[in-house]
C-alpha positions as CSV (number, residue, x, y, z in Angstrom):
1,X,91.9,111.5,80.7
2,X,91.2,113.8,83.7
3,X,93.7,115.5,85.9
4,X,93.7,112.7,88.5
5,X,94.4,110.1,85.9
6,X,97.3,112.3,84.5
7,X,98.7,112.5,88.0
8,X,98.4,108.8,88.5
9,X,100.1,108.1,85.2
10,X,102.9,110.6,86.2
11,X,103.3,108.8,89.5
12,X,103.6,105.4,87.9
13,X,106.2,106.7,85.5
14,X,108.1,108.3,88.4
15,X,108.0,105.0,90.3
16,X,109.4,103.2,87.3
17,X,112.3,105.6,87.0
18,X,113.1,105.3,90.8
19,X,112.6,101.6,91.0
20,X,109.7,102.1,93.4
21,X,111.2,104.7,95.8
22,X,107.9,106.3,96.9
23,X,109.3,109.6,98.4
24,X,111.4,110.4,95.3
25,X,108.6,109.4,92.9
26,X,106.1,111.6,94.8
27,X,108.4,114.6,94.6
28,X,109.1,113.9,90.9
29,X,105.4,113.6,90.0
30,X,104.3,116.4,92.5
31,X,102.0,114.0,94.3
32,X,101.6,114.0,98.1
33,X,102.4,110.8,99.9
34,X,98.9,110.9,101.5
35,X,97.3,111.1,98.0
36,X,99.6,108.2,96.8
37,X,98.5,105.9,99.6
38,X,94.8,106.9,99.1
39,X,95.1,105.9,95.4
40,X,96.8,102.7,96.5
41,X,93.8,101.9,98.8
42,X,91.0,102.8,96.5
43,X,92.2,102.1,92.9
44,X,92.9,98.4,92.3
45,X,94.4,99.1,88.9
46,X,96.8,101.7,90.3
47,X,97.8,99.3,93.1
48,X,98.4,96.5,90.6
49,X,100.8,98.7,88.6
50,X,102.6,99.8,91.8
51,X,102.9,96.1,92.8
52,X,104.3,95.3,89.4
53,X,107.0,98.0,89.8
54,X,107.9,96.6,93.2
55,X,108.4,93.1,91.6
56,X,110.6,94.7,88.9
57,X,112.7,96.4,91.6
58,X,113.0,93.1,93.5
59,X,114.1,91.3,90.3
60,X,116.7,94.0,89.7
61,X,118.0,93.7,93.3
62,X,118.2,89.9,92.9
63,X,120.1,90.2,89.6
64,X,122.6,92.5,91.3
65,X,123.0,90.0,94.1
66,X,123.7,87.2,91.7
67,X,126.2,89.4,89.8
68,X,128.0,90.0,93.1
69,X,128.0,86.2,93.9
70,X,129.5,85.5,90.4
71,X,132.2,88.1,91.1
72,X,133.2,86.2,94.2
73,X,131.7,88.5,96.8
74,X,131.7,86.3,100.0
75,X,129.2,88.5,101.8
76,X,126.7,88.3,99.0
77,X,127.2,84.5,98.9
78,X,126.6,84.2,102.6
79,X,123.5,86.4,102.5
80,X,122.1,84.3,99.7
81,X,122.7,81.1,101.5
82,X,121.2,82.4,104.8
83,X,118.1,83.5,103.0
84,X,117.6,80.9,100.3
85,X,119.5,77.9,101.6
86,X,117.7,77.3,104.9
87,X,116.4,73.9,103.8
88,X,120.0,72.8,103.2
89,X,121.1,73.8,106.7
90,X,122.4,77.3,106.0
91,X,120.8,78.8,109.1
92,X,122.4,81.1,111.6
93,X,121.3,80.1,115.1
94,X,122.1,81.4,118.5
95,X,123.0,79.0,121.2
96,X,122.4,80.0,124.8
97,X,124.3,78.2,127.5
98,X,122.9,78.4,131.0
99,X,125.6,78.4,133.7
100,X,123.4,78.2,136.8
101,X,120.9,75.4,137.4
102,X,118.4,77.0,139.8
103,X,114.7,76.2,139.7
104,X,112.6,78.9,138.3
105,X,110.6,79.9,141.3
106,X,108.1,81.9,139.3
107,X,106.9,78.7,137.6
108,X,105.6,77.3,140.9
109,X,103.5,80.4,141.8
């Protein structure tokens, strides 16, 4: 394994430990952000591993949200319903009431 491959492996391990926080992982692995994004663009296997870590982090966040819902956290419940319950009508909408009924002159120009 060459030096670049060692750095990539260190970066993947750092991303796993930080749940995908790029800045912290770059500092831990001593890899510049520019280099990280270059590897992301040019190495499909590296990108695949990074994407997998992002999915793990998302799964972790979702499990924490569900835990808060089970504990009776109203805010977590509302957030979940607004994002996942749209098909059941849990949608926040803004209603705008117009007070003046003047024709929009710019439409006739």
